[in-house]
Backbone bond lengths (Angstrom), bond angles and torsions (degrees), N, CA, C in turn:
res aa  C-N    CA-C-N  psi(-1)  N-CA   C-N-CA  omega(-1)  CA-C   N-CA-C  phi
1 M - - - 1.450 - - 1.532 108.95 -
2 S 1.288 115.86 139.66 1.457 120.98 -177.23 1.522 111.26 -100.52
3 I 1.308 114.61 151.38 1.462 120.14 177.23 1.523 108.65 -76.52
4 S 1.317 115.73 131.97 1.464 119.51 177.55 1.522 109.60 -77.80
5 V 1.308 115.53 155.29 1.453 121.44 177.36 1.527 109.53 -63.29
6 S 1.318 117.24 -40.08 1.474 119.52 179.46 1.526 110.92 -63.94
7 N 1.329 117.93 -35.66 1.462 121.13 176.82 1.534 110.44 -66.99
8 L 1.336 116.78 -40.24 1.467 120.32 175.94 1.527 111.01 -60.79
9 E 1.318 116.19 -40.95 1.468 120.54 178.77 1.528 110.77 -63.31
10 K 1.337 117.05 -42.15 1.469 121.14 178.47 1.521 110.81 -63.48
11 I 1.326 115.93 -41.89 1.464 120.73 179.19 1.527 109.71 -63.28
12 Q 1.314 116.16 -43.02 1.461 121.25 179.60 1.535 110.45 -62.02
13 E 1.307 116.45 -45.71 1.466 121.44 -177.92 1.526 112.74 -69.22
14 S 1.323 117.45 -25.60 1.466 120.96 -177.69 1.528 112.16 -67.07
15 G 1.329 116.71 -24.92 1.453 120.24 -179.09 1.514 113.78 73.73
16 K 1.323 117.65 10.45 1.463 121.26 -177.60 1.529 112.60 -78.71
17 L 1.310 116.76 -23.90 1.459 119.94 -178.91 1.518 110.52 -92.46
18 T 1.308 114.52 145.77 1.464 120.28 177.30 1.522 109.21 -136.76
19 G 1.305 115.58 171.94 1.456 120.88 173.47 1.512 114.17 68.71
20 V 1.314 114.44 -145.79 1.456 122.26 -172.71 1.525 112.14 -60.75
21 I 1.320 117.89 -45.09 1.464 119.92 -177.00 1.529 111.06 -61.81
22 K 1.312 117.75 -37.03 1.463 121.07 177.29 1.527 110.18 -65.02
23 E 1.323 116.20 -45.25 1.466 120.57 179.26 1.524 111.44 -61.73
24 V 1.316 116.77 -42.53 1.461 121.33 179.90 1.529 110.29 -64.42
25 I 1.318 117.64 -43.63 1.466 120.73 178.98 1.527 110.49 -64.27
26 D 1.321 117.58 -39.55 1.470 120.40 176.51 1.530 110.75 -58.72
27 I 1.323 116.47 -44.85 1.473 121.31 178.97 1.526 110.22 -63.56
28 L 1.320 116.47 -46.64 1.465 120.59 -178.84 1.525 111.93 -59.80
29 L 1.314 116.36 -45.41 1.460 119.16 -178.92 1.530 111.61 -64.49
30 A 1.308 117.44 -38.14 1.466 120.59 176.73 1.524 110.45 -65.53
31 A 1.332 116.79 -43.25 1.463 120.77 179.58 1.523 111.38 -64.96
32 I 1.316 116.89 -43.80 1.468 121.13 179.56 1.526 110.23 -65.08
33 N 1.312 116.67 -39.30 1.458 121.41 178.91 1.530 111.78 -61.50
34 D 1.324 117.04 -33.39 1.463 120.83 -179.74 1.529 113.73 -83.19
35 W 1.310 117.44 -10.34 1.469 119.90 178.88 1.527 108.18 -65.75
36 P 1.335 117.68 139.06 1.467 119.53 -173.89 1.530 115.69 -66.54
37 A 1.319 117.58 -19.77 1.472 120.44 178.26 1.525 108.75 -113.71
38 T 1.318 116.46 154.23 1.453 121.41 178.65 1.525 109.82 -70.03
39 M 1.312 116.16 130.76 1.459 122.19 178.51 1.523 108.56 -109.69
40 V 1.333 115.52 134.35 1.453 121.09 -178.20 1.527 111.53 -91.79
41 S 1.338 117.01 -34.25 1.461 120.22 -175.87 1.525 111.33 -144.28
42 L 1.336 115.19 169.11 1.460 120.13 176.38 1.522 111.10 -62.45
43 V 1.320 117.02 -38.50 1.467 120.50 179.06 1.526 110.11 -62.34
44 D 1.315 117.74 -43.18 1.465 121.09 178.34 1.520 110.76 -59.39
45 Y 1.314 116.24 -44.38 1.470 121.39 -179.36 1.531 110.24 -64.46
46 E 1.325 116.56 -45.96 1.470 120.10 179.75 1.525 110.25 -60.48
47 K 1.330 117.63 -40.93 1.468 120.96 179.05 1.526 111.49 -63.95
48 E 1.325 116.87 -40.58 1.468 121.04 178.76 1.530 111.06 -64.81
49 V 1.314 116.42 -43.50 1.463 120.66 179.28 1.528 109.52 -65.47
50 H 1.329 116.59 -43.08 1.465 121.32 178.22 1.524 110.74 -59.70
51 K 1.330 115.61 -45.39 1.471 120.49 179.70 1.531 110.80 -62.00
52 L 1.306 117.16 -40.59 1.460 121.73 -179.52 1.524 111.14 -67.12
53 I 1.322 116.88 -46.38 1.462 121.10 -177.27 1.531 111.09 -75.37
54 G 1.325 116.40 -33.06 1.459 120.16 175.69 1.514 114.92 89.19
55 E 1.322 117.15 8.24 1.464 121.56 177.44 1.526 108.15 -160.34
56 E 1.352 115.68 178.13 1.455 119.05 179.23 1.521 109.54 -55.82
57 V 1.317 116.43 141.64 1.464 122.01 -174.16 1.524 109.93 -93.25
58 S 1.322 115.23 113.06 1.462 123.07 175.58 1.526 107.07 -130.00
59 R 1.318 116.19 174.77 1.461 119.15 177.27 1.530 110.16 -55.98
60 K 1.333 116.53 -46.60 1.464 120.57 -176.86 1.521 112.07 -63.80
61 T 1.332 117.88 -47.52 1.467 119.25 -177.86 1.527 110.94 -65.49
62 M 1.329 116.38 -34.65 1.467 118.94 177.77 1.521 111.43 -68.37
63 K 1.328 116.62 -46.05 1.468 119.46 -179.99 1.527 111.04 -62.07
64 D 1.331 115.95 -40.79 1.471 119.75 177.75 1.523 110.49 -61.51
65 Y 1.322 116.56 -44.25 1.467 120.54 -179.58 1.529 110.75 -65.78
66 I 1.319 116.40 -46.22 1.471 121.08 -178.81 1.525 110.95 -59.10
67 S 1.318 116.80 -38.23 1.472 119.88 -177.80 1.523 112.67 -65.14
68 N 1.330 117.11 -16.41 1.469 120.88 -178.86 1.528 114.03 -111.10
69 I 1.321 117.84 6.54 1.466 120.90 -178.81 1.526 110.40 -70.34
70 D 1.304 114.75 135.70 1.465 121.05 171.99 1.531 106.29 -91.37
71 Y 1.333 115.60 99.11 1.468 120.28 -175.37 1.524 112.96 -65.62
72 S 1.321 117.78 -19.38 1.465 118.59 177.41 1.527 111.10 -71.91
73 K 1.333 116.71 -20.86 1.463 120.80 179.86 1.525 112.78 -109.87
74 N 1.320 117.27 -28.69 1.470 121.27 -173.21 1.525 112.31 -132.08
75 A 1.311 116.34 48.52 1.463 120.89 -176.04 1.527 112.56 -62.00
76 W 1.336 117.44 -40.92 1.470 119.93 -177.57 1.519 111.30 -65.37
77 E 1.337 116.70 -44.91 1.469 119.38 177.71 1.522 109.93 -62.40
78 G 1.325 116.29 -43.21 1.455 120.56 -179.70 1.514 112.43 -60.57
79 E 1.320 116.82 -44.39 1.462 121.21 179.50 1.527 110.53 -65.06
80 S 1.312 116.43 -43.87 1.455 121.40 -179.98 1.533 110.80 -61.95
81 L 1.320 116.68 -48.48 1.461 120.59 -178.52 1.524 111.67 -67.88
82 S 1.321 117.09 -34.75 1.466 120.45 178.40 1.528 110.95 -63.57
83 Q 1.313 116.54 -33.62 1.464 120.25 175.32 1.527 111.07 -77.11
84 L 1.321 115.60 -44.22 1.464 120.75 -177.18 1.524 111.78 -59.67
85 V 1.306 118.15 -37.49 1.467 120.72 -177.82 1.536 111.08 -61.19
86 E 1.334 117.14 -23.34 1.463 121.10 177.74 1.530 112.26 -64.55
87 V 1.330 117.78 -25.48 1.467 122.03 178.08 1.530 110.07 -58.58
88 F 1.317 116.25 -34.51 1.463 120.57 -177.36 1.527 112.36 -67.00
89 N 1.331 118.45 -15.30 1.468 121.49 176.73 1.529 111.57 -64.72
90 Y 1.318 117.11 -19.99 1.456 121.97 -176.60 1.531 113.30 -99.52
91 Y 1.326 116.85 0.34 1.460 121.16 -174.32 1.520 110.60 -133.44
92 D 1.312 115.04 167.26 1.454 122.47 177.61 1.529 110.48 -57.25
93 E 1.307 115.61 140.96 1.473 123.79 -177.13 1.534 113.22 -50.39
94 K 1.319 117.27 -38.57 1.469 121.31 -173.26 1.537 113.66 -90.10
95 K 1.311 117.04 -5.14 1.468 120.36 -177.03 1.523 110.65 -68.13
96 Q 1.325 115.49 138.17 1.457 120.71 179.06 1.528 110.15 -89.47
97 L 1.323 115.26 155.62 1.460 121.26 -177.99 1.523 111.46 -56.18
98 K 1.306 116.73 -41.27 1.462 121.48 179.87 1.533 110.45 -57.76
99 E 1.327 117.18 -41.76 1.469 121.84 179.60 1.532 110.72 -67.90
100 I 1.317 116.50 -39.20 1.467 120.56 178.10 1.520 110.04 -62.73
101 F 1.326 117.06 -45.08 1.460 120.54 179.41 1.531 110.80 -62.60
102 N 1.337 117.58 -38.54 1.466 120.52 177.23 1.527 111.07 -63.25
103 E 1.342 117.06 -41.66 1.468 121.07 177.60 1.523 111.57 -62.35
104 I 1.317 115.93 -43.80 1.466 120.29 179.28 1.518 110.41 -60.48
105 Q 1.314 115.77 -44.78 1.459 119.90 179.74 1.518 110.65 -60.68
106 M 1.337 117.39 -44.11 1.462 120.13 179.67 1.510 112.04 -62.82
107 K 1.332 118.48 -39.97 1.456 121.99 179.65 1.529 111.61 -66.70
108 I 1.300 116.21 -37.73 1.466 120.24 -179.18 1.527 111.35 -72.28
109 E 1.301 115.89 -38.43 1.470 120.06 -176.56 1.525 112.66 -76.69
110 N 1.305 117.48 -18.84 1.482 120.17 -178.18 1.506 112.17 -97.31
C-alpha cells in the first residue's frame, strides 16, 4: 500500500517528524505539488516520473534527463524533477527512487 499525498501533508503538518525524514517529505511535497498533473500517492508519482524518464529512476538518470529538458515546453516537469533530485542527497548514490519511497513508507508506518 502506498502513502497518499494527503496523508504526507497531514504528517508534515502534525510536526511529529523531525530530522532527515521531515526534510525529505518537505522536498517530496514540493516536487509533487509542481508536477503538472494531480498525484494521489507516492507510487503514482514514482510511476509518472519513471514513465517520463523511460527507465528506473536514480540520481544519475534524473540528472541526465533534467539536463536535456526543454523548459519552454516542460517547465513544470523540470521544476518538479529539479526538486525531487534533492531527495537523493539523503540516500546512497545508487539507490532508486522506488526504494527511497519504500523506505519512507516504512519509517512513517512504524
